[in-house]
N, C-alpha and C positions, 0 to 999 in steps of 0.2 A: 132377665138379662137375656132369658132363652128367646123373647119375643124379638129384644134388639137382631140376636144373632140368626136368626129363620129370616125376617126381615130381609138381613144383609145376605143371606145365603140365596133368596131368591132374586133378589139382585147382581150377582153373582153368576148363576145360573145366566137369567137372562142378556146376558153379554159377555160373547163371543170371546175364549183367551185363550186362543190356541198358543202354542210354546213357542217366542219367540214374536208373537203379537199380544200382547197383556195389558199393550197399556191404559185400555179402558177399564180392564177390572183395578189394574193400580191407582186408576182415577178417584174410583168408588171407594178402596181402601182406605186411602189417603183423607179422603173427606169427610169419613165415617169415623177415624179416629179423632181429628182435626174437631171433629163437632163435639167428642166427648171429652173433650179440652186435653187433649195429646198433643207434646210436640212432636212434630210427624217429620221424618228426612226421608228422601227418596233417593236412590242413584241405578237408571235405567228402569227396569219394571220392578223392582224391588223395594218394598214401603217397608222401613223401619222405624221404631222411636226406642230412647232410654226412660228409663222409671224418674218418676220428678227429683229424686234424690238423689241421684245417682251418684257415687262414691267412688275413685279410682282406684281409691286403696281397696275396696272390698273387691271381693270374686265376681266375675259377669255370671250369669245362667242365660243363655236363650232359648227364646222359645221361638219356633220355625215351625212352618210348613207353607207351602206352595199353592199359587192364585193359577198356573197355566193349565190346561188340558188335554188331552189329545182329541184329534177328532171323531168324530161320531160313526161309530161303523153303520154297515146299510142296513143291518135288521132293525132297527128304530123303528117303532110303533110307535112311538110320541115325538111331539118334537122336540128336539133335546135342550131350544133354549127357551122353553117356556114353562118354567117352573109350577110344580100340579103340585097340590097337595091332599090327599088320597087316603086315608084309613090311616093317620097318623106318618105316612110317609110322604118325604117330597121328592119328586122326581124330576130331573135333570141333569145335562150332561155337567160333569165335576163336582155335583152334589153330593159322592162318599169321596171320592179322590179329585182333591183332598178339601173338597170347601168346607167341610163339616168340622173338620180341624181348623180349618183358616178363622172361621167365625168364633170357634169357640176359644180358640187362643186369644184371639183381637178382645171378645168380652172378657176373659180371664185377668189377661191383661191390665184392661182399663178396670175393671174389678181392684187390683192390686197397683194399681200406677202410684199409688199416694203411701202406700204400705209403706211400713220401719221394716227392714229385715237382715238378716245380716249376709245379703249379697245383692249384690244387681240385678235389675233383668232385662234384656233386650229382646224386645218384640222384633223378628225378620218376615217377614210374608214374601216370600221370593219367586221369580219365575222361572221358565226355561230347566223344570226338574223331568219331566219328561222327556227331554230329551239331551238334561247335563247342557247345556249351552255353556257358551262362555261370559254370554250376560245374565248370567243368574248367581247359583253360589260359588259359581269360579269367578265373578269377579266383585262380591260381596263379600267375602272373609278377608282377600286382600285389600280390601279398601277397609274395613274394616280395623283390622291390624295397621294399616297406615297413621289410620286417626287416631292411633293410641290406648285404642279398646280392645282387653283382653279378653276374651273369651275363655270362659275354666272347662264351661259342658253345656249339654242342649236337648233338650227336650223337641225331637222333631214329630209333628205331627201328620200322621197318614192312618189308613185303615185298620187297624188292629182289635176290633172291638172291645177298647180300651183295656187292652193288656200290653204290657210292657215288652217290645222286643229289645233284646239286650247284644245282639251280633246280626249281621249281614256278611254274606260270601259278599268277595270281590268279583272282576269280571275283568279278561282277558282275551281280547277276537287276536289269535294270530294267523296271518295270511304266508300262506308255508308253497312255496315250490320246489318241486321236486324235477333233474333234468337226466336227459335221455341223449341220444342218437337217433335222427330221423331214420327210417330205410323203408323199403316198399316190405309189405307186410308177407308177400309170395315168396321172398330171398331169405328169409330166415335173418334178416341184415338186421343192425343198429341197435340198438338201448332203449327199452321199452320204458320213459317214464311213468307210466300208469304203475310197472310193477317197483319202482321205485319208491312210489308213492304208497305203495300195499303195506310195503315191511315199514317204511315210517308210522303209516298207520297204526299198524300192531304194535310197534313200539310205544305209541301213545296210551294206546285201549289199555295196555299193560304195566304203562308205568308207576312208581312206586317209589315217593318222596321221603325221604330220609324222617324229617319230621312232619309230626299231627299236630293240626291244632287242636286242643283239649274243649274246646268250646264248639267248632265247626266241623271237625273231621279234618278227613281227608281231601286234597283237592281234588278236583274231579275236571278230567278232561274227554271234551266229546266233540268227533268230527263231523260238520254237519255240513258239508259241499266240499264237490268236488268236479273239476272239469278237464278234460282233456280231448286233442283230437279234434280233425274237421272233416274227417274222411275214410271211408271203412280200411284203404288198402295200404294205407302209412302210420307207421309206426311213430306216435308220439316223442315227440325230444322234449315236452315241456307238460306236467302235470301240474295243477293245481289245487290244492284242498284250503279248507279255514276249517281249524280249532277252537273248539267256545272251550276257554277252561276258567274253572268257578273258582276262584284262591280265597288263601286264607290267613289270618293273621300268622301263622309258622313262615313265613315268606313275604319281602316284598312281592309287588308283581314283576317288579325287575331281576329281583332271583330268580323267580320263577320261571320266567322267558329266559334268561340264562342256562337254569337248570333241562328244560325242553330243548334248547337249542345246543346243547351239549351231550345229547343222546339219541339225536337223529339227524340224519345225511341230507335232509331237504333245505334249504334258507326257509329262516323262519325270521317276520317283518309284524312286531306288535303293530296296533292300530291304535295302540293307545295305553297307557300305564295308569293313570289318572284314578280310575273305579277302581278305589282299596275296599278291603274287607277292612269290615267295624266289628271289633269286640270291646265291652266295657267289661272292669272287673265286678265280679260278684258283690265287692264289698266296698263299693263305691257310693257316697249317701244317694246320689239319685237309685240306684238298685235301691239298697236298704230303704226305702221311701216306700217304694211300692208295693214292697214286700211289707211292709206295716199296714199299707193300708189289704192286705190281702189280694192282690193281685199277683197274678203267675207269669215268672221272667221265661222267654219263648226265643230260640232264634229264627229268625224272618225267614221265608223262600225270596221274599222279591230285595229289589235294590231301593233304595232312598236316595234322596240327600246326603246320610249320613255316608256316605261312598266317599262326598265330598271334603269332609271335615275330616281331613287328617288328623289322626293322631288327637283327636278332641271326641274325649269322651261321651255317649250323645246315648239316648234312650228313644223308640220310636213308639209313640201309644198315640191313639186317638180314635174317635169315634165311628164308626161304620164297620164293614167286612170288606177285605181284599180281595173277597172273591166274588164283590161285585163291582171291582173298577175294570174301566176299560171295554162292560159288558153295555148290553143297548138296556134302554128304559132300567137305566142307573138310578140308584134312589137312597137317601137314607133316612130314618126312624127321630121323628123330631125329640122322644124322651131318649135316643142315642145322644144327640146334639145338649139335651138338658145334662145327662149325667153325665158328660165329658167334660160341660163347667165346671158341675161338681166335685168332680175327683182330678180335674187341673188345680184348682185353688185347696183343696186338702190335702194334696202333693207339694206343691211349693210350699204351702204354709207351713208344714209339718218338719222342713226340713229347716236344718238348726246350721249346719255349715256345712262349705266346700271345699 
């Protein structure tokens, strides 16, 4: 299966699949599964399949990874779309994030397609993860639910050195506006909106929330952008700034935004509240299975489609290293993919119930 996985990965690398432009790689994945005897389905550029003996009375484990990529950075010295195998490494855009996980999970699913297990397996190779677009996981999960498939938990393939990430922070981006009254700077007139913004920024910098997540710790607020004024001698009546808020499971994103709004004087508008924090209980069968294999659970600093799997227990685990993602001359090692297929199989087969 490793040889098949490498061959598939090379085809994926050679086929551009920027977020929202993944039709060609979806075609490749669809054909790969069909050629392996898998009954395959597709919604938009999301390719999915159920195990051959699917039983709606059993819980369902989703195996998920994404086949879209970011655009290559300018510092590439290799052709990002020319898969190259050198010294046990496969170079190419998307090889590490998340092509290695895609091919390893696809091969694992094929291995277990006809297996008799105490749960179902749903393979979901999805699109638009890098931008959390509306036609990726955001479209796939409602579609699956509408078709009567109840997902119990998920394994999400992302580069984690095959160690299980059991939590991710959520994200709120807040657009903030402080108001003042314009006036001539030389006449000491008006009310400076910048000064109002400074007061609110200071509040945000020191804001403490009553509840703290046992797994993710405190909510983190960082002001990252500010803009005001268009002329040196006019006191600005508006100051706009942006706050990056890394949320936890202690509050919903909506609750977090409301608490912040109640502590400042500026107007606050969340750009989106859909990127949730994700935490799976320590005693969940998925977590226990990884620990029993000698793996080490950790809290991930990066965000994935787990953020869109609201209230769906998920573990993020996959071949490659997170530090290689979105970098020039991205690569993944052949033995990382081989090891991933082995561990995925062991992990799934070791689960006795969900």
